[in-house]
Structure formats: structure tokens, C-alpha cells
C-alpha positions, 0 to 999 in steps of 0.5 A, a space after each residue: 058109170 052114170 051119164 053125169 059122171 061121163 059128162 064130168 070126165 069128158 069136160 075135165 079132160 077137155 079143159 085139161 087138154 086145152 090148159 096143157 096146150 096153152 101152158 106149152 105154147 104161151 108165155 106168161 106176161 110178167 109184171 115189172 116186179 118180176 122181170 125188172 124195170 120202172 113203173 111210173 104213175 103220172 098225174 095230169 095237171 091243169 094249165 093256163 090253157 087246158 084242163 086235166 080231163 079225160 080228153 086231154 089226158 088221152 092226148 097226153 098219153 099219145 104224146 108220151 107214147 111217141 116220146 117213149 117209142 123214140 127212147 128205144 124202150 122194149 115193149 113199153 106199156 102206157 095206160 090211162 087210169 081214171 080221169 087224169 092219171 097215166 101209168 107208164 111201165 118201162 121194162 129193163 129201165 133201171 135208171 129212171 132219170 132220163 125217162 123221167 126228164 123226157 116224160 116230165 117236160 111239157 115241151 111247149 115249143 114256140 117261135 117268136 119275133 124279137 122286139 127292140 130294146 125300146 118296145 114293151 113286152 108286157 102288153 099281154 102279147 109277148 114276154 121277156 126271157 133271157 137268151 142263151 148268153 143271159 141277156 134279156 130279150 123282149 119277145 113278141 107273141 107266138 108266131 109259130 108253135 111246135 105243132 107245125 113241126 113235121 120232123 126233127 132230127 139231131 145231127 153233127 154239123 162239121 162243115 159249118 163248125 156249129 157242132 150238134 144241131 137240131 134240124 126242123 122240117 115244117 108242115 106246109 102251112 107252118 112253113 109259110 108262117 116260118 117264111 113270113 116270120 123270117 121275112 119280117 125279121 130280115 127287114 131289120 139291119 144286120 146285128 139289130 136285135 129285131 133281126 133275130 128269131 127266138 126259139 123257146 122251149 117251155 119258156 126258155 130260149 134255147 136258140 135265137 139266131 139272126 136271119 142270114 144277111 142274104 135273106 131280103 126283107 119280106 121274102 124270108 126263108 122259103 125252104 120250110 125248114 130250119 136248124 137250131 144251134 146252141 152249143 148242144 152236146 150229143 145227148 142234149 141235141 137228141 133229147 131236144 129232137 125227141 121232145 120236138 118230134 113227140 110233140 108238146 104235152 096238152 097239159 103238164 104232168 107230175 110223177 106221183 109214183 115211181 117204182 124200180 125193181 132190179 132184174 135179179 130181185 124179180 128172178 129171185 122172187 120167181 125162183 123162191 115162189 116156185 120152190 115154195 109152191 112145189 114144196 108147199 103143194 107137195 106137203 099139202 098133197 101128202 097131208 090129204 093123202 094121209 087123211 083121205 087115202 085113195 080119195 085124198 090121192 085123187 084130190 091131189 091129182 085134182 089139185 095138180 089139175 087146178 094148178 095147170 088150169 089156173 095158170 093157163 087161164 092167167 096166160 090166156 087172159 093176158 093177166 100181168 103176173 106180179 109178185 103178190 099175184 104170184 103169191 096169190 097163185 101159190 096161196 090159192 093152191 092151199 085154198 083149193 083143198 077146201 072144197 074137197 075137204 068139205 065134200 069128203 068130211 060130209 061124205 064121212 058123216 053120211 057114211 057113218 051116220 047111215 049104216 048100210 049106205 053105199 060108198 057111191 051114195 055117201 059120196 053123192 050126198 057129200 057133194 050135194 050137202 057141201 054145195 051151199 057151203 062151197 058156193 057161199 064160202 067161195 063167193 065171199 072170197 070172190 068179194 074180197 078179190 073184187 075189192 082188191 081189184 077195184 080199190 087196189 092199185 098196181 100189184 095189189 090189183 094183180 093179186 085180186 085178179 089172180 085170187 079170183 081166177 084161182 077161186 073159180 079154177 079151184 071150184 072147177 077142179 073140186 066139183 068137176 075134176 075131183 068129182 069125176 075121179 072119185 065117182 069113177 073110183 067109187 064104182 070099183 068093188 075093191 075101193 068100195 069094200 075096203 075101208 082102209 083104201 077109200 078114206 071115206 069109210 073111216 071116220 078120221 082121228 079128229 072126228 073119233 076124238 070128238 065123238 069119244 069126248 063129246 066136248 061142249 064148247 058152246 055151253 059158256 059163250 061169254 067165256 070165249 068172247 072174253 078171251 077174244 076181247 082180251 086178244 083185241 085189247 092186247 092188239 089195240 095196246 100194240 097200236 097205241 104203244 108201238 104205233 103202226 109203221 106205215 109204208 111209203 105207199 101210205 105216207 109218201 116219200 121214197 124207199 130205196 134198197 141197195 146191194 153192196 159188194 162189201 158189207 156195210 153196217 147200218 151206222 156206217 151207212 147212216 154216217 156216210 149218208 149224213 155226210 152227203 147231206 141226207 141227215 133225215 134218211 132212215 137206214 135199215 138192213 134189208 134181206 141178206 146184208 142189203 141196205 134200205 134207205 127211206 126219205 121223205 123227199 128225194 128226186 132222181 138226182 138226189 137218189 143218184 148222189 145217195 147211191 154214190 155216197 153208199 158206194 164210197 163205203 160199200 164198193 159197187 152198189 146196185 139198186 135192188 128196189 126203188 119206190 117213190 110215192 108223192 104225198 098227195 098219192 100217199 094220202 089218197 092210198 091211205 084213204 082208199 085203204 080205209 074205204 076198202 076195209 069199210 066196204 069189205 065189212 059192209 059188203 060181207 055183212 049185206 051178203 051174209 044177212 041175205 044168205 043167212 040171218 042178221 044175227 049170223 051176219 053181225 056175228 060173222 062181221 064181228 069176228 072179221 073185225 076181231 081178226 083185222 084188229 088182231 092182225 094189225 096189232 101183231 104187226 104193230 108189236 113186231 114193228 112190221 111195215 103196213 103197206 099195200 101188200 099188207 092190205 092185200 093180205 088183210 083183205 084176203 084174211 077177211 075173205 078167209 075169215 068169213 069163209 070159215 064162218 059161212 061153213 059153220 053157220 051153214 051147218 047151224 042153219 041146216 041142223 036148226 031147221 031140222 030140229 026147230 025146238 032144240 035149244 040153239 046152243 045145243 044145235 050150235 055145239 053139234 054144228 061146231 063139232 061136225 065142222 071142226 074136222 073140215 076146219 082143221 084139215 083146210 087150215 092145215 092145207 093152207 098153213 103148209 103153203 104159207 109156211 113154205 112161202 114165209 120160209 122159202 119165199 124170200 124177203 119180198 114175200 115174208 111179210 105177206 106170208 106172215 100176215 096170212 099165217 097170222 090171219 088164218 090162225 086167228 080167223 080159224 079161231 074166231 070163226 068158231 070161238 067168236 062168231 058162234 058165241 056172238 050169234 048165240 048171245 044176239 039170238 037170246 037178246 033178239 028172240 028171233 024165231 028159228 028158221 023154217 023147216 027144210 024140206 027133206 029130199 024126195 027120196 026121203 019122203 017116199 017110203 019104199 023108194 030105193 037109192 040105187 047105190 044103197 044096196 037095198 037100204 031104205 032111205 
């Protein structure tokens, strides 16, 4: 065993050991769509006195943190997003009405002297408001603000018969202001309006008590504390104390996005994804074992190692695992097979093309020859993952992180773990001598069939481009005829799913909601008998009334999922989706132009656009919803499509550089035939996983898996039958000279130099 193999084996064992320890000792951080709860996105607004910038948003976040901590929510998460947005995650909170009421209130608490009936309040220094009984009060300017309150608490005053009250303790300086304010009010006669002090919350008088007759003029209340009375209920008193204790928001906030997921939906999604992962991974492992025999079994072991390593990386980095992220983790299992397939197919070529070459030499050449294709294809997927992270939001961002970690872990498992295992096995004489055991010495059925038939698919490139054009036309017709059903993320509005104890058909539910005043609600079925309701505008109180109307027909009604997107955010997300697609295309074009030729880059991007249009068209024909999860699938398809094109064009570049005078069509034909086994085997590995996700992943992942299934099938076709023919036509039109001749490895330049693994064969 060589020193390099030993190093790889030790490194693989160390990483696996650490990964197993992390897996056994640390728990994953689940997103709200998996553990249940409410997620809100708040938009800071400009006020009369402050601008919604980064500084004011940070101060607002701290005030909200104090308020939410007082609510008693377990492990809330508050983060600023951009300049003026705050993301609030409340685990296990299923009814967001109370949280939204507390969060959304500005809570500007002020104390005012009350002016007499003949005094004007419109002089710019005061205001006129109605008191608790509805009478107009002319108030003086702000004498004391809520910032001076040190502590606020709700209590029940049984002795004085005041009911629930809120007691306030002031800071030292504010206490002096309170003494001065009450001292000035005490200078007026008892029962005089001017002897009252008005306590105002968000421009509403919540209490306006008279100063006690026992207080003399100018002395005021010296205690630095007071009590707010106002016929409060227990909840109202506690909420008021909470708002005052938390402090006033520096700027008002508006809820632009709100999502609520029931805990049962999250648990079902985890179970379904776990089943899909196990069955899909088992099917993929069985497939590569059948194709590559012993080396396939070793690749399956490396695949299991990939699963442990990537999961441990997610846990160790504290990545929040969301539902799309979980799907990305499962998908990356299928994509992890790609690097192994590239290496094994290249090793098969080396073994079959050079009689007398040893198994170890063929394997080493396979790893070396596949390196550029592995690197380029994984870089394109990382670009797609980066775009998902930087341009996506919420769960889509989590999917991008999971996909990126999966790509890096898959490269490690293929180039370190799998290589160490296969090199150790290749040193065995039994493995090297018996072709039916190692899996590399046999050509494979696809390669054998291609060798026997020797098809010429690139003889008529215009024929394949015509087929692609027809497919695109059908897809565009679907968009024009059926239209694209944009989800609430892109249109704004509210989407709520309910589970009822008694079955309720759509018409009955629609009639019940219309009778409750929701005539414009779109009612459909969701999953196994659940009801989905979509409306343009619906606040939390309206959602409560909507649920009550459904409960009248369906019995006990449980909210399964709730998504609220403000119209301004919907416009922004729709705009960002288009920007993400445009940037994805431009970045892939630039990368491919640098790594290959501009003709190859343009052809690959043309195939990519072809895949995007067809995928959107199929969803239009099927009437499926296009939402943020679909966008995640679409950007993943872009990465996968370019991945396939890179593998083909990498082989075209290699073969053409060796035979510069050979017609490009002939070179392209050979490259396509040589890479077809890899394309078929990799595609099958991914299809096993995605089929398992589509069938077993539940309703939450059905559209996501379907989009990826369609995208991978179309992408596999277009990378060969669209990208390559387009490149041939561009090369003919541009008359670009062929690439420079590649330098042969030194071992091939020196006659008589022996390969230590070749049993004496000259190279």
C-alpha cells in the first residue's frame, strides 16, 4: 500500500470518527417547519421622529427581545435581516395573534398634564384625545415618557376595589419629573379637569386619574411610583405591563411575512424524509453494486460515510435544518454518487483501452482523468447553492446551505474515503485477477451496446435542436394557455391549511366560508382530506373567524400550516426570483467561458434556459404552484444541468486537443458516447432518491421532488442533445480554432519508463 493511500485512509478514519462522535453527542437544530411554531418577518417603518435605518432597527430588535422573553416563549430567535427587517421565530407558538399584537404595538407611553376646557391644545405643544369614558381631553406636551419607567407589574388590588392594575416604578430622574407633574396638577381644585394626569399609550388615553386630595400644591407624589387603573382584565393588565416593561419601539414595525406550522406536520415531514432517504439510498447503493460489483459496494460504504459526515457538519456548524434543507440533504445523497461514477467509468475506459494495464494503474488514471470534470461540475453546483443562500429567503436559504455542505462532503467521500477503500482493495491479487469481482475490468452493458452499435447522434445536430425547439414551444404554450400559478410568496396574501375531524368537501367548505363573509377565498383540498384556503387579505382575527366557520362543518379544526405574505414583500420576492435566475445564468456563462470556450459556454447556458422553460411549462400544464420551494428546485436543476454539460464538454475538450485535425462533429460524437454510461448511471442514482422523495416524502415535498425529477430528466437530455449540437453549430459559424494540444503525462513521454502498476507494460 502506497504512502498516499495510507494518508487518505488515516484522514478518512479521523474525519469519520469525529463525525460519529458529533452525531452521537449533538442534536440538530430544527427549523420551525420541522418542529412547529411561528415565524414572522417585521419591516421597520419610518416615523415622525425616527428613520428606519440599521441603528434604529437594532434598537427595535432589542425591545422586541425583551417583550418576547416576557411572553415566556421557549428559545425564541430574533435576527436582523438587511437594513430594516427583523426575523422573529417562536417555536411551539401555534396562535400568533397574541404575539403579533404585542410585537406590533409601538408602545409609546407618555404622561401629560390635562389642560382646562378653555385652553387650546392645538398650539403644537399638546394634543386632544378622548379619555376612557369617551370625553375629550386637552392635553399638554409630554411631561414624562415611558423610557423613565424602571419596572412595571400587573397585580389585583382587592383592598381598594380597583381590580387589576399596573404598578409603575420610575428611575430617579423620571421620579422627580413625576413628582413635579403631580405637584403642578395638585394646585388645581378637586374635581377640576386640570387636577388629572393623563397616561397615554400609542396616542390612546388608558388612564387619567385625579391627584389625591391629600397631595398639596407643589409637593406632588414623592414615592417615584404610581398605579394605572382602568377596568383592566387580567390579560389586559399583564399585556400593558409587558409593553411598558419592554419599552417603546424606536420605530413602528409592520408584519410583512408570517408562517405557522403545526408540530404534527413537521414530525410527519421528518418521518417521511427519513423513509425516503433510507429507501432511496438503499436503492442507489444496490444499483451501483450491481453496476460496479465490489468497487460499487465500496462506493456504497463511502456513500454511507458521506451521510454521516454531511450530517455531522450540519450539526457542528449549527445550521438550521428546514424542510427544503432536509430534502436537499436527501438529494445530495444521490448526487454524491456522481463523482464515484465518473471515476469508475474513466477507470473502465483506461482498463479496456490499454491492454495489459493493471487494475491499480487503471484506477489511478480514472481518478486523475476524472478530476477536472469532478471539480468543474461541483463548482457549478456550489454556484447554484451560493445563489440560493444570498438571493433566497427563509427555508430556501437553508436549502442552499445544506446543498453546499452536501457537495463538499460528497467530494471528500469520493476523493478520499472511496479512493482509500478502492486502492486498498486493488492491492489484493484476488480482486485484481477476477474481472467479475472488481467491477472495473468489465466494460458494462451500456458501453458494450454503444461499442457494438456505434451510433452517430451528432451527425445531424439540427435535428436535435428542432426537437428541443418543439419542447420549448409546448412549454411556452402551457404558460400562455394555462398561466403560471404563483404561490402567495410571489403574489402576497395568506394561505392556511386545516385538518378537520370530519371530512368536508370543497363545495361545503366554500359555502361555509362565503356565509362567514369570505366570498373571495380560494378553497382546495390539501393532502389527505385537508382543506387549503387562500385569500388576498386576512388578518389574524379574520383567520380565527375563518377557522370557526370551517369547524361548524368539519368539527374539531386544527391549523396545519399558515403563510402570510404582505403585498410589498410578494413583489420583492417575485423580483428577487427573476434576479436570481438572471444572475444564475450570467454566472454560469462566465464560469464556463473561463473554463472552456465561449461556444461551449453559450451552448451550455442555452441548454440551461431550455431546461428552465420546460420545467416552468410542465408546472403550468399540470396546474402546480410555483413558489419559493419551486425556485429552490429550479436553481438546483440549473446546477445539475450545467454539471452534466461540463462532463460532456470536458471530454470534448480533452479529445479535441489530442486530435486537432479531426472534425469536431466526430470528436463530439466520441465524447458523447464515452460519457453516456456516466450520464445514465448518475441520473439513475439521483432518480432513485427523487422518486422515493416524491412517493414517500409527503405532500410537503411532492412538488419539490417532482420539479427535480422533471429537471433532471430534461437536463440529462439537453446536456447531450441540446448543448452539444448547439456548440457544433456555433463552432461552424464562428470558425474558432481548436484548443491547444495537451501535454501528455511525463510517463507517456519517456520511452522505456515503466508504470510500477502495469506488470511490465510500456506506457
